[in-house]
C-alpha positions in Angstrom: 172.3 -17.5 -25.8 169.7 -18.3 -23.2 171.1 -19.4 -19.8 169.2 -22.7 -19.2 170.1 -22.5 -15.5 168.2 -19.2 -15.2 164.8 -19.1 -13.8 163.6 -16.6 -16.4 160.2 -17.5 -17.8 159.4 -17.5 -21.5 156.2 -17.8 -23.4 156.3 -18.4 -27.2 153.2 -16.9 -28.7 152.6 -18.1 -32.3 150.3 -16.1 -34.6 149.2 -17.7 -37.9 147.3 -15.5 -40.3 147.3 -12.0 -41.7 148.3 -8.5 -40.6 144.8 -7.7 -39.2 144.8 -10.9 -37.0 148.3 -9.8 -35.7 147.0 -6.4 -34.8 144.1 -8.0 -32.9 146.6 -10.3 -31.2 148.4 -7.4 -29.6 145.4 -7.2 -27.2 145.9 -10.8 -26.3 149.7 -10.3 -25.7 148.9 -7.3 -23.5 146.5 -9.4 -21.4 149.2 -12.1 -21.0 151.8 -9.6 -20.0 149.5 -8.0 -17.5 148.7 -11.4 -16.0 152.3 -12.6 -16.1 154.5 -9.5 -15.8 157.6 -11.6 -15.1 157.3 -13.7 -18.3 159.2 -12.8 -21.4 156.9 -13.1 -24.4 158.3 -14.1 -27.7 156.1 -13.6 -30.8 156.4 -15.8 -33.9 154.6 -14.0 -36.8 154.6 -13.2 -40.5 154.2 -9.5 -39.7 157.0 -8.3 -37.4 156.0 -4.7 -38.3 152.9 -5.0 -36.1 155.0 -5.8 -33.0 157.7 -3.2 -33.3 158.4 -1.2 -30.1 155.7 -3.2 -28.2 156.7 -3.0 -24.5 154.9 -6.3 -23.8 157.1 -8.2 -26.3 160.6 -9.6 -25.4 161.4 -10.6 -29.0 159.6 -11.1 -32.3 160.6 -13.6 -35.0 159.4 -14.3 -38.5 158.0 -17.8 -39.1 160.6 -18.1 -41.8 163.6 -16.9 -39.8 164.1 -18.6 -36.5 167.7 -19.8 -36.5 168.7 -21.8 -33.4 165.3 -21.1 -31.9 164.8 -24.6 -30.6 168.3 -24.8 -29.0 168.1 -21.3 -27.5 164.6 -21.4 -26.1 163.0 -24.9 -26.1 165.6 -27.6 -25.6 166.0 -28.6 -22.0 164.2 -25.5 -20.8 161.6 -26.2 -18.1 160.6 -22.5 -18.0 159.1 -22.1 -21.4 155.4 -22.2 -22.4 154.2 -22.6 -26.0 151.0 -20.9 -27.1 150.2 -22.1 -30.6 146.4 -22.4 -30.3 144.2 -21.4 -33.3 141.3 -19.3 -32.0 139.4 -19.6 -35.2 139.0 -23.3 -34.5 137.8 -22.9 -31.0 134.3 -23.9 -29.9 133.4 -20.4 -28.6 134.4 -18.7 -31.8 132.7 -21.2 -34.1 129.5 -21.0 -32.1 129.8 -17.2 -31.9 129.8 -17.0 -28.1 132.6 -14.4 -27.6 134.7 -11.9 -29.3 137.9 -13.3 -30.9 140.2 -11.5 -28.4 138.3 -13.0 -25.4 138.3 -16.4 -27.1 142.1 -16.2 -27.6 142.6 -15.1 -24.0 140.7 -18.1 -22.8 142.8 -20.4 -24.9 146.1 -19.1 -23.4 144.5 -19.2 -19.9 144.5 -15.5 -19.0 141.5 -13.5 -18.0 140.2 -11.0 -20.5 139.8 -7.5 -18.9 138.8 -5.5 -21.9 142.3 -5.1 -23.4 142.3 -3.6 -26.9 144.9 -3.8 -29.7 147.8 -1.3 -29.6 150.6 -0.1 -31.9 153.7 1.8 -31.2 155.9 4.2 -33.3 159.2 5.9 -33.1 159.8 9.7 -33.3 160.7 9.7 -37.0 157.6 7.8 -38.0 155.4 10.3 -36.2 157.2 13.2 -37.8 156.5 11.6 -41.2 152.8 11.4 -40.3 152.7 15.0 -39.3 154.0 16.0 -42.7 151.5 13.9 -44.6 149.2 16.9 -45.1 151.9 18.7 -47.0 152.5 16.0 -49.6 149.5 17.2 -51.8 146.6 19.6 -51.8 148.2 21.7 -49.1 146.5 20.5 -46.0 143.3 18.9 -47.5 142.1 16.4 -44.8 142.6 12.7 -45.8 139.7 10.3 -46.4 140.8 6.7 -46.5 138.8 3.9 -48.0 139.6 0.2 -48.1 137.1 -1.7 -50.4 138.9 -5.1 -50.6 140.9 -7.2 -48.2 142.9 -10.4 -48.1 146.3 -11.5 -49.2 147.3 -12.3 -52.8 144.7 -14.7 -54.0 143.0 -15.9 -57.2 139.6 -14.4 -56.2 140.3 -10.6 -56.3 136.9 -9.6 -54.8 135.3 -11.3 -51.8 131.5 -11.0 -51.9 131.7 -12.2 -48.2 133.3 -9.0 -46.8 134.3 -6.5 -49.5 132.4 -3.3 -50.1 130.6 -3.3 -53.4 132.4 -1.0 -55.8 129.3 0.8 -56.9 128.6 1.9 -53.3 132.2 2.8 -52.7 132.2 5.0 -55.8 129.0 6.8 -54.8 130.4 7.6 -51.4 133.8 8.8 -52.8 132.2 11.0 -55.4 130.2 12.8 -52.8 133.3 13.4 -50.7 135.7 14.5 -53.4 135.4 18.2 -52.7 135.9 17.8 -49.0 138.9 15.4 -48.8 142.0 14.1 -50.3 140.8 10.6 -51.2 143.3 7.7 -50.8 142.2 4.1 -51.8 143.9 1.3 -49.9 144.1 -1.7 -52.2 146.6 -4.0 -53.9 147.5 -3.5 -57.6 145.5 -6.6 -58.6 142.3 -5.4 -56.9 139.7 -3.1 -58.5 140.4 0.6 -58.6 138.1 3.6 -59.1 137.6 5.5 -62.4 138.2 8.9 -60.8 141.3 10.9 -61.4 141.1 12.5 -58.0 141.5 9.1 -56.2 145.0 8.1 -55.2 146.1 4.6 -54.6 148.1 3.9 -51.4 151.5 2.4 -52.3 153.4 2.3 -49.0 154.5 -0.3 -46.5 152.4 -1.7 -43.6 154.1 0.7 -41.2 153.3 3.6 -43.5 149.7 2.5 -43.7 149.5 2.6 -39.9 150.8 6.2 -39.9 148.5 7.2 -42.7 145.5 5.9 -40.7 146.7 7.7 -37.6 146.8 11.0 -39.3 143.8 10.6 -41.6 140.6 12.6 -41.0 137.9 10.1 -42.0 137.9 6.4 -42.8 135.6 3.9 -44.5 136.8 0.3 -44.1 135.8 -3.3 -44.3 136.6 -6.2 -42.0 140.3 -6.2 -42.8 143.6 -5.0 -41.5 142.6 -1.3 -41.6 139.7 -1.6 -39.2 142.0 -3.3 -36.7 144.7 -0.7 -37.1 142.2 2.1 -36.6 140.9 0.5 -33.4 144.4 0.1 -32.1 145.0 3.8 -32.8 141.6 4.9 -31.4 140.6 6.3 -34.7 136.8 5.9 -35.0 136.0 4.6 -38.5 133.0 3.4 -40.5 133.2 -0.3 -41.1 130.9 -2.3 -43.4 130.0 -5.9 -42.7 128.5 -8.4 -45.3 128.6 -11.7 -43.5 131.3 -11.5 -40.8 130.0 -10.3 -37.4 131.3 -7.2 -35.6 130.4 -8.8 -32.3 133.1 -11.4 -33.0 135.7 -9.4 -35.0 134.8 -5.7 -34.7 135.2 -2.9 -32.1 132.7 -0.7 -30.3 134.7 2.4 -31.2 133.7 2.1 -34.9 130.4 2.8 -36.6 129.7 -0.8 -37.7 127.2 -1.0 -40.6 125.9 -4.6 -41.1 124.0 -5.4 -44.3 120.3 -6.0 -43.6 120.1 -8.4 -46.6 119.3 -12.0 -45.6 120.5 -15.0 -47.6 118.4 -15.2 -50.8 119.8 -18.5 -52.0 120.6 -21.6 -49.9 124.3 -22.2 -50.5 125.2 -24.0 -47.2 125.2 -27.6 -48.4 129.0 -27.7 -48.7 129.8 -25.6 -45.6 131.8 -27.2 -42.8 132.5 -25.3 -39.5 131.5 -21.9 -40.8 128.9 -21.0 -43.4 131.1 -19.0 -45.7 134.7 -18.9 -46.8 136.2 -15.4 -46.1 138.0 -15.4 -49.4 134.7 -15.1 -51.2 134.2 -18.5 -52.8 132.0 -17.6 -55.8 129.7 -20.6 -55.5 128.9 -19.6 -51.9 127.4 -16.2 -52.7 123.8 -16.3 -51.3 122.6 -13.1 -53.1 120.7 -12.7 -56.3 121.7 -10.5 -59.2 121.2 -6.8 -58.5 120.8 -7.1 -54.7 121.9 -3.9 -52.9 123.8 -4.7 -49.8 124.4 -1.2 -48.5 122.9 2.3 -48.7 125.5 4.9 -49.6 123.6 7.6 -47.8 123.6 5.6 -44.6 127.4 5.3 -44.8 127.8 9.0 -45.6 125.8 10.0 -42.5 128.5 8.3 -40.3 131.3 10.1 -42.2 130.1 13.7 -42.8 130.2 15.9 -39.7 
């Protein structure tokens, strides 16, 4: 139990949102720790896996499992700070003035000095990754592709950020003789009609290791591009309507569609033009519009 008479400082950092947002948030926590090295940072999250072994973190708790938290850390404690700000609702993010990491640092009142996301592993996890190449195809380099993002939801495909399957299949077919192709997707999301394409079935930690030991990667604006940035694994990332200047990383080859809105669908929009889940009625493209060129993508992947 916390000694309330102690002068130890605590900061409760609350992250609402998905795994990718948590990975991005590790850069914010690193900035806080560097600015306040004597403060114990407690992370409240839905994804404790992201925060394992992080030297900047004192403790991490699940949103749904915080027994005695108020009594232990909040009640009668003059040395605790609560950081529960939502960066997506900030003025600078909505008006696209700064990257989300910098926006978040501003909200918690620490100076952003270029900190990037980071992830940490134990010895056994790294040994598992080293052995990945022996699981199949005897050493074939791994090509990872994530075509769809988001948590479990009614809309399985988001026009707003997902990679059109026709483009994904064209890229994969042209790489099939070079790589072991692994498709990162949920069971309820579209697959590919190719027998040589495997579906990733592991945990979030296993996904991190897989990305770390993969050879080439094609991602969308979802958890994988954040993990790849944290691991300094340059990847190709496609963008439909989100902006890499706000949510991406310079380490990646960011390919933004050149297609402008073809239909005016903004009459019901509020703080942002589009819903990231891919509300069907917000799609501004006409039938048959090609958002990406498979050859342009391939040029960033093939050495």
